[in-house]
Steps between C-alpha positions, in 0.01 A plus 500: 500500500669464828448743786772597758244477781211247535151644454375524859136462400555175308696353792249600751213357296688173457577474884138582578387220267725244661383609845134474382569141381656410830236660716253210500775262592611723785142515619488108500201507261636226272399157592862378478638799692671389825604737769858466390398597128296789638794633709732457195255697279473780761886518530534539122224767485676696772835458340367629156361804664809580686723439202382791297707822545225720390 
């Protein structure tokens, strides 16, 4: 079944999951996380949050 509009709850949960996966990297907690990697992860998290229209 195809919906005319995406299920906002599912999309929001997916984005939250991705942001949660990137959070430790943005905090620099990984051993291999460089400052560049942490900045990139922060930018992705910010962009994901800003991209949702709801």
